[in-house]
N, CA, C and O atoms as a GROMACS GRO file, in nm:
protein
  324
    1MET      N    1  -4.985 -27.483   3.365
    1MET     CA    2  -5.046 -27.395   3.236
    1MET      C    3  -4.946 -27.294   3.173
    1MET      O    4  -4.876 -27.241   3.259
    2PHE      N    5  -4.920 -27.250   3.035
    2PHE     CA    6  -4.818 -27.143   2.978
    2PHE      C    7  -4.956 -27.032   2.944
    2PHE      O    8  -5.034 -27.056   2.852
    3HIS      N    9  -4.966 -26.939   3.013
    3HIS     CA   10  -5.030 -26.780   2.971
    3HIS      C   11  -4.970 -26.696   2.862
    3HIS      O   12  -4.949 -26.577   2.888
    4LYS      N   13  -4.940 -26.744   2.740
    4LYS     CA   14  -4.843 -26.656   2.641
    4LYS      C   15  -4.957 -26.570   2.589
    4LYS      O   16  -5.066 -26.627   2.576
    5LYS      N   17  -4.947 -26.446   2.559
    5LYS     CA   18  -5.048 -26.395   2.406
    5LYS      C   19  -5.016 -26.460   2.288
    5LYS      O   20  -5.116 -26.496   2.226
    6ARG      N   21  -4.935 -26.481   2.248
    6ARG     CA   22  -4.942 -26.586   2.092
    6ARG      C   23  -4.954 -26.734   2.175
    6ARG      O   24  -4.916 -26.778   2.283
    7THR      N   25  -5.053 -26.798   2.019
    7THR     CA   26  -5.085 -26.920   2.065
    7THR      C   27  -4.953 -26.974   2.013
    7THR      O   28  -4.868 -26.895   1.972
    8ILE      N   29  -4.928 -27.131   2.012
    8ILE     CA   30  -4.791 -27.192   2.006
    8ILE      C   31  -4.822 -27.201   1.814
    8ILE      O   32  -4.725 -27.199   1.739
    9ASN      N   33  -4.964 -27.210   1.759
    9ASN     CA   34  -4.962 -27.208   1.632
    9ASN      C   35  -4.916 -27.024   1.572
    9ASN      O   36  -4.850 -26.994   1.472
   10SER      N   37  -4.945 -26.980   1.621
   10SER     CA   38  -4.922 -26.817   1.580
   10SER      C   39  -4.724 -26.770   1.589
   10SER      O   40  -4.654 -26.682   1.537
   11CYS      N   41  -4.698 -26.902   1.699
   11CYS     CA   42  -4.532 -26.879   1.700
   11CYS      C   43  -4.503 -26.957   1.573
   11CYS      O   44  -4.417 -26.911   1.497
   12TYR      N   45  -4.588 -27.109   1.532
   12TYR     CA   46  -4.478 -27.139   1.407
   12TYR      C   47  -4.516 -27.065   1.295
   12TYR      O   48  -4.441 -27.074   1.198
   13SER      N   49  -4.627 -26.988   1.285
   13SER     CA   50  -4.680 -26.909   1.175
   13SER      C   51  -4.583 -26.794   1.154
   13SER      O   52  -4.564 -26.769   1.035
   14LEU      N   53  -4.530 -26.733   1.224
   14LEU     CA   54  -4.437 -26.652   1.282
   14LEU      C   55  -4.245 -26.670   1.187
   14LEU      O   56  -4.166 -26.607   1.115
   15PHE      N   57  -4.260 -26.785   1.249
   15PHE     CA   58  -4.148 -26.839   1.250
   15PHE      C   59  -4.186 -26.886   1.085
   15PHE      O   60  -4.085 -26.930   1.030
   16ILE      N   61  -4.240 -26.886   1.046
   16ILE     CA   62  -4.248 -26.942   0.869
   16ILE      C   63  -4.287 -26.806   0.801
   16ILE      O   64  -4.253 -26.812   0.683
   17ARG      N   65  -4.325 -26.728   0.820
   17ARG     CA   66  -4.284 -26.602   0.757
   17ARG      C   67  -4.157 -26.573   0.754
   17ARG      O   68  -4.104 -26.550   0.645
   18PHE      N   69  -4.065 -26.566   0.908
   18PHE     CA   70  -3.923 -26.548   0.882
   18PHE      C   71  -3.871 -26.603   0.805
   18PHE      O   72  -3.784 -26.543   0.742
   19VAL      N   73  -3.898 -26.739   0.776
   19VAL     CA   74  -3.833 -26.852   0.729
   19VAL      C   75  -3.833 -26.804   0.533
   19VAL      O   76  -3.739 -26.810   0.454
   20LYS      N   77  -3.980 -26.758   0.507
   20LYS     CA   78  -3.963 -26.720   0.360
   20LYS      C   79  -3.904 -26.605   0.370
   20LYS      O   80  -3.807 -26.605   0.295
   21LYS      N   81  -3.918 -26.488   0.438
   21LYS     CA   82  -3.858 -26.358   0.415
   21LYS      C   83  -3.678 -26.398   0.421
   21LYS      O   84  -3.633 -26.343   0.321
   22ASN      N   85  -3.606 -26.442   0.467
   22ASN     CA   86  -3.545 -26.462   0.469
   22ASN      C   87  -3.423 -26.548   0.426
   22ASN      O   88  -3.304 -26.520   0.439
   23MET      N   89  -3.489 -26.673   0.366
   23MET     CA   90  -3.416 -26.777   0.328
   23MET      C   91  -3.436 -26.750   0.203
   23MET      O   92  -3.545 -26.718   0.156
   24SER      N   93  -3.276 -26.770   0.109
   24SER     CA   94  -3.311 -26.773   0.000
   24SER      C   95  -3.233 -26.898  -0.100
   24SER      O   96  -3.228 -26.905  -0.223
   25PHE      N   97  -3.193 -26.962  -0.028
   25PHE     CA   98  -3.118 -27.089  -0.105
   25PHE      C   99  -3.301 -27.172  -0.139
   25PHE      O  100  -3.410 -27.135  -0.095
   26GLU      N  101  -3.256 -27.320  -0.256
   26GLU     CA  102  -3.324 -27.346  -0.314
   26GLU      C  103  -3.416 -27.440  -0.220
   26GLU      O  104  -3.529 -27.446  -0.269
   27CYS      N  105  -3.406 -27.505  -0.116
   27CYS     CA  106  -3.438 -27.579  -0.059
   27CYS      C  107  -3.555 -27.517   0.053
   27CYS      O  108  -3.629 -27.600   0.106
   28SER      N  109  -3.573 -27.374   0.089
   28SER     CA  110  -3.636 -27.306   0.160
   28SER      C  111  -3.787 -27.316   0.158
   28SER      O  112  -3.848 -27.273   0.256
   29GLN      N  113  -3.855 -27.370   0.055
   29GLN     CA  114  -3.999 -27.398   0.035
   29GLN      C  115  -4.013 -27.538   0.047
   29GLN      O  116  -4.126 -27.579   0.074
   30GLU      N  117  -3.958 -27.588   0.037
   30GLU     CA  118  -3.957 -27.747   0.112
   30GLU      C  119  -3.956 -27.742   0.257
   30GLU      O  120  -4.046 -27.790   0.325
   31LEU      N  121  -3.845 -27.681   0.307
   31LEU     CA  122  -3.853 -27.641   0.472
   31LEU      C  123  -3.988 -27.602   0.506
   31LEU      O  124  -4.064 -27.687   0.552
   32ILE      N  125  -4.020 -27.499   0.492
   32ILE     CA  126  -4.186 -27.427   0.510
   32ILE      C  127  -4.268 -27.529   0.498
   32ILE      O  128  -4.323 -27.554   0.605
   33ASP      N  129  -4.307 -27.616   0.389
   33ASP     CA  130  -4.392 -27.668   0.383
   33ASP      C  131  -4.373 -27.846   0.467
   33ASP      O  132  -4.439 -27.950   0.456
   34ASP      N  133  -4.264 -27.814   0.541
   34ASP     CA  134  -4.239 -27.944   0.648
   34ASP      C  135  -4.294 -27.871   0.762
   34ASP      O  136  -4.388 -27.906   0.833
   35TYR      N  137  -4.227 -27.772   0.771
   35TYR     CA  138  -4.287 -27.693   0.937
   35TYR      C  139  -4.464 -27.710   0.907
   35TYR      O  140  -4.534 -27.778   0.982
   36GLU      N  141  -4.496 -27.667   0.838
   36GLU     CA  142  -4.650 -27.629   0.814
   36GLU      C  143  -4.722 -27.760   0.837
   36GLU      O  144  -4.832 -27.782   0.888
   37LYS      N  145  -4.613 -27.856   0.776
   37LYS     CA  146  -4.727 -27.996   0.829
   37LYS      C  147  -4.726 -28.019   0.933
   37LYS      O  148  -4.828 -28.073   0.976
   38LEU      N  149  -4.621 -27.994   1.024
   38LEU     CA  150  -4.615 -27.979   1.154
   38LEU      C  151  -4.708 -27.945   1.259
   38LEU      O  152  -4.705 -27.988   1.375
   39LEU      N  153  -4.800 -27.856   1.203
   39LEU     CA  154  -4.924 -27.830   1.252
   39LEU      C  155  -5.046 -27.881   1.200
   39LEU      O  156  -5.150 -27.875   1.265
   40GLU      N  157  -5.041 -27.920   1.109
   40GLU     CA  158  -5.148 -28.011   1.038
   40GLU      C  159  -5.164 -28.156   1.054
   40GLU      O  160  -5.242 -28.223   0.986
   41ILE      N  161  -5.081 -28.207   1.154
   41ILE     CA  162  -5.054 -28.390   1.166
   41ILE      C  163  -5.071 -28.359   1.303
   41ILE      O  164  -5.046 -28.245   1.342
   42ASP      N  165  -5.118 -28.466   1.399
   42ASP     CA  166  -5.156 -28.467   1.538
   42ASP      C  167  -5.111 -28.604   1.553
   42ASP      O  168  -5.176 -28.705   1.584
   43ASN      N  169  -4.942 -28.583   1.515
   43ASN     CA  170  -4.854 -28.697   1.606
   43ASN      C  171  -4.714 -28.598   1.607
   43ASN      O  172  -4.679 -28.487   1.567
   44GLY      N  173  -4.655 -28.723   1.685
   44GLY     CA  174  -4.484 -28.668   1.632
   44GLY      C  175  -4.469 -28.536   1.801
   44GLY      O  176  -4.358 -28.497   1.838
   45TYR      N  177  -4.572 -28.503   1.859
   45TYR     CA  178  -4.555 -28.405   1.915
   45TYR      C  179  -4.487 -28.426   2.054
   45TYR      O  180  -4.460 -28.546   2.059
   46ASP      N  181  -4.447 -28.363   2.170
   46ASP     CA  182  -4.408 -28.377   2.293
   46ASP      C  183  -4.441 -28.280   2.356
   46ASP      O  184  -4.376 -28.266   2.459
   47VAL      N  185  -4.527 -28.193   2.335
   47VAL     CA  186  -4.585 -28.114   2.462
   47VAL      C  187  -4.698 -28.075   2.474
   47VAL      O  188  -4.734 -28.027   2.367
   48ILE      N  189  -4.773 -28.071   2.549
   48ILE     CA  190  -4.953 -28.026   2.535
   48ILE      C  191  -4.976 -27.904   2.670
   48ILE      O  192  -4.972 -27.903   2.793
   49ILE      N  193  -5.005 -27.799   2.547
   49ILE     CA  194  -5.015 -27.671   2.646
   49ILE      C  195  -5.159 -27.646   2.651
   49ILE      O  196  -5.234 -27.637   2.554
   50TYR      N  197  -5.197 -27.635   2.800
   50TYR     CA  198  -5.358 -27.556   2.773
   50TYR      C  199  -5.324 -27.467   2.851
   50TYR      O  200  -5.251 -27.455   2.950
   51ALA      N  201  -5.412 -27.382   2.769
   51ALA     CA  202  -5.413 -27.232   2.769
   51ALA      C  203  -5.620 -27.200   2.772
   51ALA      O  204  -5.708 -27.256   2.706
   52GLY      N  205  -5.631 -27.093   2.877
   52GLY     CA  206  -5.709 -27.096   2.918
   52GLY      C  207  -5.777 -27.074   3.036
   52GLY      O  208  -5.700 -27.023   3.117
   53GLU      N  209  -5.904 -27.091   3.086
   53GLU     CA  210  -6.000 -27.118   3.190
   53GLU      C  211  -6.140 -27.205   3.199
   53GLU      O  212  -6.234 -27.211   3.120
   54ASP      N  213  -6.116 -27.276   3.340
   54ASP     CA  214  -6.256 -27.333   3.349
   54ASP      C  215  -6.284 -27.397   3.215
   54ASP      O  216  -6.200 -27.469   3.160
   55GLU      N  217  -6.419 -27.368   3.154
   55GLU     CA  218  -6.461 -27.437   3.004
   55GLU      C  219  -6.387 -27.402   2.854
   55GLU      O  220  -6.380 -27.460   2.746
   56ASN      N  221  -6.343 -27.289   2.904
   56ASN     CA  222  -6.264 -27.218   2.800
   56ASN      C  223  -6.134 -27.244   2.783
   56ASN      O  224  -6.053 -27.156   2.756
   57VAL      N  225  -6.093 -27.411   2.802
   57VAL     CA  226  -5.956 -27.420   2.756
   57VAL      C  227  -5.948 -27.470   2.633
   57VAL      O  228  -6.033 -27.539   2.576
   58LYS      N  229  -5.823 -27.427   2.584
   58LYS     CA  230  -5.775 -27.472   2.474
   58LYS      C  231  -5.670 -27.585   2.458
   58LYS      O  232  -5.578 -27.569   2.539
   59GLU      N  233  -5.654 -27.692   2.381
   59GLU     CA  234  -5.495 -27.752   2.410
   59GLU      C  235  -5.452 -27.742   2.279
   59GLU      O  236  -5.511 -27.760   2.172
   60PHE      N  237  -5.329 -27.707   2.306
   60PHE     CA  238  -5.221 -27.706   2.183
   60PHE      C  239  -5.116 -27.825   2.186
   60PHE      O  240  -5.061 -27.879   2.282
   61HIS      N  241  -5.109 -27.843   2.086
   61HIS     CA  242  -4.974 -27.989   2.086
   61HIS      C  243  -4.857 -27.900   2.002
   61HIS      O  244  -4.869 -27.803   1.927
   62ALA      N  245  -4.753 -27.966   2.043
   62ALA     CA  246  -4.569 -27.859   2.051
   62ALA      C  247  -4.466 -27.940   2.016
   62ALA      O  248  -4.463 -28.054   2.062
   63HIS      N  249  -4.403 -27.912   1.963
   63HIS     CA  250  -4.258 -27.995   1.982
   63HIS      C  251  -4.157 -27.900   2.032
   63HIS      O  252  -4.130 -27.792   1.980
   64SER      N  253  -4.120 -27.935   2.105
   64SER     CA  254  -4.027 -27.891   2.230
   64SER      C  255  -3.926 -27.839   2.209
   64SER      O  256  -3.872 -27.747   2.270
   65LEU      N  257  -3.880 -27.924   2.073
   65LEU     CA  258  -3.735 -27.882   2.054
   65LEU      C  259  -3.776 -27.711   1.952
   65LEU      O  260  -3.718 -27.605   1.975
   66ILE      N  261  -3.880 -27.728   1.848
   66ILE     CA  262  -3.892 -27.595   1.805
   66ILE      C  263  -3.923 -27.503   1.892
   66ILE      O  264  -3.889 -27.391   1.852
   67LEU      N  265  -3.985 -27.502   2.021
   67LEU     CA  266  -4.044 -27.413   2.098
   67LEU      C  267  -3.899 -27.362   2.176
   67LEU      O  268  -3.877 -27.244   2.202
   68CYS      N  269  -3.811 -27.469   2.205
   68CYS     CA  270  -3.696 -27.435   2.254
   68CYS      C  271  -3.604 -27.371   2.141
   68CYS      O  272  -3.533 -27.289   2.201
   69VAL      N  273  -3.575 -27.370   2.019
   69VAL     CA  274  -3.477 -27.304   1.910
   69VAL      C  275  -3.608 -27.145   1.911
   69VAL      O  276  -3.545 -27.039   1.912
   70ARG      N  277  -3.708 -27.132   1.911
   70ARG     CA  278  -3.773 -26.992   1.894
   70ARG      C  279  -3.770 -26.911   2.004
   70ARG      O  280  -3.773 -26.791   1.977
   71SER      N  281  -3.761 -26.955   2.183
   71SER     CA  282  -3.840 -26.890   2.277
   71SER      C  283  -3.763 -26.938   2.374
   71SER      O  284  -3.740 -27.058   2.387
   72GLN      N  285  -3.702 -26.818   2.474
   72GLN     CA  286  -3.623 -26.793   2.555
   72GLN      C  287  -3.677 -26.852   2.693
   72GLN      O  288  -3.621 -26.902   2.791
   73TYR      N  289  -3.816 -26.825   2.657
   73TYR     CA  290  -3.912 -26.878   2.787
   73TYR      C  291  -3.937 -26.988   2.801
   73TYR      O  292  -3.990 -27.027   2.905
   74PHE      N  293  -3.890 -27.108   2.653
   74PHE     CA  294  -3.923 -27.270   2.684
   74PHE      C  295  -3.794 -27.284   2.700
   74PHE      O  296  -3.770 -27.336   2.809
   75ARG      N  297  -3.688 -27.258   2.630
   75ARG     CA  298  -3.587 -27.322   2.694
   75ARG      C  299  -3.562 -27.319   2.859
   75ARG      O  300  -3.513 -27.413   2.921
   76ALA      N  301  -3.601 -27.205   2.915
   76ALA     CA  302  -3.592 -27.183   3.050
   76ALA      C  303  -3.667 -27.317   3.101
   76ALA      O  304  -3.623 -27.418   3.157
   77ALA      N  305  -3.803 -27.279   3.057
   77ALA     CA  306  -3.906 -27.395   3.116
   77ALA      C  307  -3.861 -27.536   3.122
   77ALA      O  308  -3.886 -27.608   3.219
   78PHE      N  309  -3.798 -27.572   3.022
   78PHE     CA  310  -3.752 -27.708   2.989
   78PHE      C  311  -3.684 -27.771   3.003
   78PHE      O  312  -3.670 -27.891   2.976
   79SER      N  313  -3.574 -27.632   3.093
   79SER     CA  314  -3.417 -27.686   3.126
   79SER      C  315  -3.378 -27.800   3.239
   79SER      O  316  -3.477 -27.840   3.300
   80ASN      N  317  -3.304 -27.836   3.262
   80ASN     CA  318  -3.303 -27.895   3.374
   80ASN      C  319  -3.241 -27.846   3.480
   80ASN      O  320  -3.207 -27.920   3.573
   81GLU      N  321  -3.220 -27.725   3.478
   81GLU     CA  322  -3.224 -27.627   3.614
   81GLU      C  323  -3.328 -27.594   3.712
   81GLU      O  324  -3.302 -27.517   3.805
   0.00000   0.00000   0.00000
């Protein structure tokens, strides 16, 4: 189990805010919309993260590629080494 202070959804939200703040080219809103859709649809994910203990466990669906791009922790966790 991964126990992190930030949930996967909050990581995606931080990424979306970063993109909105730092991207100035025309397709940025379309790209942001596509990333937001990843949170809304429940398919295509390849990672399930369980957070919490006992009856307070929450399941988060995520995309390993995005996790690895955004986090050194996940790059190490998913590496073959």
